[in-house]
N, C-alpha and C positions, 0 to 999 in steps of 0.2 A: 519475400516472394517465394512461394512454394513451387518446387520443380514439378513439372507435369510428368508423373511417373506413368500415367496411362499411355503415353506415346512411346515409351521405351519398350522394345521387344526383347524377350529373353533370348540368349544365344542358343544355337541349335545343339549345344553340347549336352543338354539334359541336366546340367548343374544349376542350382538355384542362383538367381541374380543377387549379387551382394547388395546390401542396402547402400543408398547413396551417402556420401560423406555428409557430416553435419553442415547445414547451410552456414555461410559466412555470417549471416545476420545473427544466428544463434550464438556463434562464438563471440561476436561483438557484444551482444546483449549480456552474455555471461560475464565477459570482462567488465562491462559497465556496472553490472550488479555487484561484482566483487570490489570494484573501485568505490562505488557508493557505500558499500558496507564498511570499507576502511575509513571513508570520510565521515559517515554518520554514526558509526559505532555499532555495538551489538544490540542496542535497543531497537533498531529498525530491521534487524536481520530477518525476522519472520515475514514482515511486509515485503521486503525485497525478494525473498525466496518465493512467496506466493505470487507475486507479480510475474516473475520469470517463469514459474511453472504454468501460469495461465497462458502466457504466450506460447509456451512449448505445447500445451494441450491443444491449442488452436491449430498449430502446425501439424501435430500428429493426426488430428482428426481429418485435416485436408489430405494428408498422405494416404490415410486409410480409405477415404472416399475415392481417391485416384486409383488405388490398388483394386478396390472392389469393382470400379467401373472398367478397369482393364481386364479383370478376370471375367466379368460378364460379357464384355465385348468379344473375348476369345472363345466363348462357349458356342457350339453350334445351335442354330435356332430350334431344332427338335429336342434339345436337351433341357426342357423346361421342367421345373419341379412339378410333381403330380399333385393334384388336388386330393383332399381327403375323400374317401369313398363313403357316401351316405346311404348305400344300399342296406346296410345293417339297420340303420335308423328307420328307414322306410318299412322294413320287414317287422321290426319290433313295434313300430307305431301301428301298423296294420293289425297285428295280433292284439295289441292293447285296445284298439277301437273295436275290433271284431267281437270281443267277449261281451261288452255291454250292448252292442248293436244286435247281437244274436238274441240276447234276452228280450230286448225291446221288440224286435221284429217278430219273434215267435209268440210273444205275449199278445201282440196286437193283430198281426196278420197271418199267423201260423206259417205254413210251409212257403207260400208265395213271398211273405215278408223276409223269411230266412234266405231264400234264393236271391231276392233283390238286394239285401244287405251285403251278402258275400259276393254277389256279382259285381257290385260297385267297388268293393275292396279289391277284387281281382282285376277289374278294369283299371283302377288307379295304379296298381303294381305293374300291370302289363304296359301301360303308357309310360311309366317311369323307365322300365327296362328297355323299351324300344327307343326312347329318347337317348338313353346312355349308349345304346348300340350305334346310333348315328354319329355320336360325338367321337367315337374311336376311329 
């Protein structure tokens, strides 16, 4: 049975909490592996060690999950990781689309086509910027 580390509170001294002692089951399992090694001989040593390490890995993973859960529970709700800013991608995409659209618009509709193409690009960027402003 893995102890629930998430329910343990660190002391107010500011010092790190010492790790819990090895679980009694780990000690018993290790003693059993060593006794089996004596009984079975060195031919089975690798299999016995692998079996014990697999059990230990499961317990370590459970402890890590508990530690992460405890850490996340102690964080204030406003301290969430920030999402990547995609404003640079929008700006580069707008410029990349603006170049061929300018050529097509001027070639087909002259000045009105140019104004319409760049007006659409400006409208998309403005809508994106206003949407981001509301999220903050």
